[in-house]
N, CA, C and O atoms as a DFTB+ gen file, in Angstrom:
256 C
 N C O
     1  1     -12.180     -27.779       2.984
     2  2     -10.714     -27.346       2.546
     3  2      -9.355     -29.043       3.350
     4  3      -9.364     -29.760       4.351
     5  1      -8.772     -28.938       2.540
     6  2      -7.997     -30.232       3.009
     7  2      -6.829     -29.440       4.051
     8  3      -6.973     -28.354       4.611
     9  1      -5.791     -30.248       4.098
    10  2      -4.892     -29.820       5.663
    11  2      -3.994     -28.858       5.150
    12  3      -3.924     -27.710       5.588
    13  1      -3.102     -29.442       3.953
    14  2      -2.487     -28.424       3.129
    15  2      -3.055     -26.869       2.666
    16  3      -2.339     -25.871       2.581
    17  1      -4.277     -26.919       2.437
    18  2      -5.158     -25.769       2.499
    19  2      -4.686     -24.984       3.662
    20  3      -3.966     -24.044       3.998
    21  1      -5.417     -25.807       4.046
    22  2      -5.669     -24.991       5.666
    23  2      -4.253     -24.456       6.217
    24  3      -4.075     -23.417       6.853
    25  1      -3.569     -25.127       5.941
    26  2      -2.153     -24.580       6.579
    27  2      -1.597     -23.184       5.951
    28  3      -1.208     -22.187       6.560
    29  1      -1.673     -23.406       4.597
    30  2      -1.262     -22.224       3.678
    31  2      -2.279     -21.036       3.980
    32  3      -2.024     -19.832       3.953
    33  1      -3.269     -21.541       4.222
    34  2      -4.553     -20.286       4.260
    35  2      -4.100     -19.728       5.995
    36  3      -4.183     -18.512       6.170
    37  1      -3.759     -20.375       6.904
    38  2      -3.338     -20.058       8.137
    39  2      -1.958     -19.276       7.992
    40  3      -2.007     -18.248       8.669
    41  1      -0.845     -19.414       7.385
    42  2       0.249     -18.719       6.967
    43  2       0.148     -17.838       6.191
    44  3       1.042     -17.007       6.357
    45  1      -0.741     -17.530       5.146
    46  2      -1.075     -15.871       4.578
    47  2      -1.860     -15.366       5.313
    48  3      -2.037     -14.203       4.950
    49  1      -2.651     -15.703       6.479
    50  2      -3.098     -14.911       7.165
    51  2      -2.319     -14.545       8.531
    52  3      -2.660     -13.529       9.137
    53  1      -1.544     -15.150       8.896
    54  2      -0.423     -15.186       9.584
    55  2       0.429     -13.796       8.986
    56  3       0.515     -12.771       9.663
    57  1       0.955     -13.909       7.806
    58  2       1.638     -12.684       7.491
    59  2       1.120     -11.720       7.197
    60  3       1.715     -10.642       7.194
    61  1       0.017     -11.840       6.911
    62  2      -1.089     -10.631       6.320
    63  2      -1.057      -9.621       7.899
    64  3      -1.037      -8.391       7.907
    65  1      -1.059     -10.377       8.959
    66  2      -1.496      -9.730      10.045
    67  2       0.206      -9.106      10.607
    68  3       0.494      -8.057      11.183
    69  1       0.643      -9.678      10.377
    70  2       1.948      -8.879      10.614
    71  2       2.196      -7.570       9.904
    72  3       2.261      -6.427      10.356
    73  1       2.330      -8.081       8.542
    74  2       2.411      -6.771       7.601
    75  2       1.991      -5.723       7.864
    76  3       2.648      -4.683       7.908
    77  1       0.175      -5.926       8.199
    78  2      -0.301      -4.690       9.003
    79  2       0.232      -3.936      10.343
    80  3       0.070      -2.727      10.507
    81  1       0.954      -4.867      11.383
    82  2       1.012      -4.706      12.622
    83  2       2.596      -3.900      12.584
    84  3       2.932      -3.133      13.487
    85  1       3.336      -4.163      11.591
    86  2       4.820      -4.028      11.404
    87  2       4.703      -3.152      10.421
    88  3       4.037      -3.453       9.430
    89  1       5.510      -1.564      10.556
    90  2       5.599      -0.881       9.422
    91  2       7.108      -1.310       8.622
    92  3       7.374      -0.970       7.470
    93  1       7.883      -2.015       9.392
    94  2       9.282      -2.226       8.880
    95  2       9.554      -3.409       8.021
    96  3      10.686      -3.772       7.700
    97  1       7.994      -4.220       7.528
    98  2       8.229      -5.576       7.061
    99  2       9.176      -5.890       5.949
   100  3       9.892      -6.867       5.730
   101  1       8.895      -4.379       5.092
   102  2       9.213      -4.157       3.555
   103  2      11.067      -4.189       3.910
   104  3      11.916      -4.927       3.412
   105  1      11.192      -3.336       4.716
   106  2      12.875      -3.292       5.141
   107  2      13.561      -4.654       5.409
   108  3      14.569      -5.110       4.869
   109  1      12.698      -5.251       6.466
   110  2      13.279      -6.510       6.726
   111  2      13.469      -7.405       5.722
   112  3      14.430      -8.174       5.731
   113  1      12.368      -7.383       4.553
   114  2      11.919      -8.183       3.517
   115  2      13.316      -7.780       2.422
   116  3      13.901      -8.642       1.767
   117  1      13.576      -6.706       2.409
   118  2      15.007      -6.010       1.514
   119  2      15.640      -6.639       1.854
   120  3      16.054      -7.573       1.167
   121  1      16.053      -6.395       3.215
   122  2      17.601      -7.298       4.049
   123  2      17.797      -8.943       3.431
   124  3      18.707      -9.619       2.951
   125  1      16.750      -9.059       3.678
   126  2      16.525     -10.795       3.889
   127  2      17.118     -11.384       2.136
   128  3      17.978     -12.260       2.045
   129  1      16.339     -10.574       0.612
   130  2      16.666     -10.979      -0.215
   131  2      18.035     -10.339      -0.797
   132  3      18.659     -10.766      -1.769
   133  1      18.307      -9.419      -0.136
   134  2      19.480      -8.984      -0.469
   135  2      20.625      -9.850      -0.273
   136  3      21.349     -10.391      -1.108
   137  1      20.658      -9.887       1.459
   138  2      21.793     -11.115       1.441
   139  2      21.170     -12.448       1.094
   140  3      21.955     -13.324       1.458
   141  1      20.300     -12.866       0.651
   142  2      20.484     -13.998      -0.265
   143  2      20.905     -13.863      -1.468
   144  3      21.569     -14.855      -1.768
   145  1      20.833     -12.995      -2.439
   146  2      21.569     -12.255      -3.721
   147  2      22.991     -12.317      -3.179
   148  3      23.843     -13.011      -3.735
   149  1      23.242     -11.605      -2.112
   150  2      24.875     -11.840      -1.806
   151  2      25.340     -13.032      -1.350
   152  3      26.560     -13.169      -1.437
   153  1      24.819     -13.791      -0.962
   154  2      25.642     -15.258      -1.078
   155  2      25.561     -16.321      -2.223
   156  3      26.250     -17.263      -2.616
   157  1      24.353     -15.696      -2.578
   158  2      24.350     -16.613      -4.016
   159  2      25.355     -16.070      -4.824
   160  3      25.906     -17.039      -5.347
   161  1      25.958     -14.901      -5.256
   162  2      27.148     -14.159      -6.009
   163  2      27.948     -15.248      -5.206
   164  3      28.147     -16.298      -5.816
   165  1      28.419     -15.152      -3.968
   166  2      29.779     -15.548      -3.446
   167  2      29.649     -17.110      -3.439
   168  3      30.575     -17.549      -2.757
   169  1      28.831     -18.167      -3.949
   170  2      29.198     -19.109      -3.905
   171  2      29.981     -19.659      -5.359
   172  3      30.810     -20.528      -5.630
   173  1      29.095     -18.472      -6.218
   174  2      30.107     -18.178      -7.627
   175  2      29.591     -19.598      -8.532
   176  3      30.461     -20.060      -9.270
   177  1      28.532     -20.159      -8.524
   178  2      28.132     -20.914      -9.631
   179  2      27.604     -20.525     -11.028
   180  3      26.976     -19.478     -11.189
   181  1      27.900     -21.489     -12.161
   182  2      27.534     -21.308     -13.077
   183  2      26.049     -20.915     -13.678
   184  3      25.196     -21.036     -12.798
   185  1      25.759     -20.677     -14.365
   186  2      23.949     -20.497     -14.748
   187  2      23.852     -21.972     -15.208
   188  3      22.892     -22.385     -14.559
   189  1      24.235     -22.833     -15.844
   190  2      23.636     -24.238     -15.391
   191  2      23.844     -24.710     -14.417
   192  3      23.159     -25.686     -14.111
   193  1      24.759     -24.287     -13.602
   194  2      25.330     -25.336     -12.149
   195  2      23.613     -24.839     -11.297
   196  3      22.894     -25.635     -10.695
   197  1      23.341     -23.420     -11.490
   198  2      22.519     -23.170     -10.875
   199  2      20.969     -23.621     -11.295
   200  3      20.112     -23.826     -10.435
   201  1      20.695     -23.763     -12.857
   202  2      19.685     -24.067     -13.020
   203  2      19.403     -25.678     -12.808
   204  3      18.247     -26.080     -12.940
   205  1      20.281     -26.441     -12.536
   206  2      20.208     -27.794     -12.418
   207  2      19.904     -27.973     -10.971
   208  3      19.262     -28.983     -10.681
   209  1      20.240     -27.203     -10.058
   210  2      19.900     -27.149      -8.565
   211  2      18.265     -26.771      -8.410
   212  3      17.619     -27.194      -7.452
   213  1      17.643     -25.890      -9.506
   214  2      16.809     -25.247      -9.431
   215  2      15.998     -26.362      -9.951
   216  3      15.115     -26.779      -9.202
   217  1      16.175     -27.037     -11.355
   218  2      15.455     -27.817     -11.931
   219  2      15.080     -29.123     -11.491
   220  3      14.021     -29.732     -11.344
   221  1      16.749     -29.439     -11.268
   222  2      17.185     -31.135     -11.045
   223  2      17.174     -31.951     -12.492
   224  3      16.922     -33.125     -12.760
   225  1      17.503     -30.971     -13.193
   226  2      17.627     -31.237     -14.242
   227  2      19.353     -30.933     -15.223
   228  3      19.860     -29.841     -15.483
   229  1      19.960     -32.535     -15.619
   230  2      21.308     -31.772     -16.034
   231  2      21.470     -31.356     -17.067
   232  3      20.959     -32.118     -17.888
   233  1      22.056     -30.277     -17.645
   234  2      22.464     -29.476     -18.492
   235  2      22.543     -30.382     -19.680
   236  3      23.286     -31.356     -19.554
   237  1      21.691     -30.180     -21.190
   238  2      22.550     -30.861     -22.080
   239  2      23.662     -30.197     -22.737
   240  3      23.838     -28.980     -22.805
   241  1      24.522     -31.279     -23.296
   242  2      25.548     -30.793     -23.729
   243  2      25.527     -30.583     -24.998
   244  3      24.724     -31.311     -25.582
   245  1      26.272     -29.651     -25.847
   246  2      25.928     -29.634     -26.855
   247  2      27.614     -29.660     -27.663
   248  3      28.691     -29.238     -27.241
   249  1      27.203     -30.435     -29.137
   250  2      28.605     -31.218     -29.812
   251  2      29.120     -30.547     -30.364
   252  3      28.073     -30.036     -30.760
   253  1      29.914     -29.927     -30.880
   254  2      30.574     -29.170     -31.573
   255  2      31.635     -29.350     -32.749
   256  3      32.149     -28.362     -33.273
């Protein structure tokens, strides 16, 4: 197992232990995700801008 795989497995085990030990993990995750969605809406990017950020590829322009 290489170093990256080992770090990933350690992170998975840490998260699995946290979930087992904390009944409120789901609500905590919901709060985080909801806040990320609200922040994304507040920024007001177009879908093309968001795609560029996600992929690093400039959108193709259509010539009419």
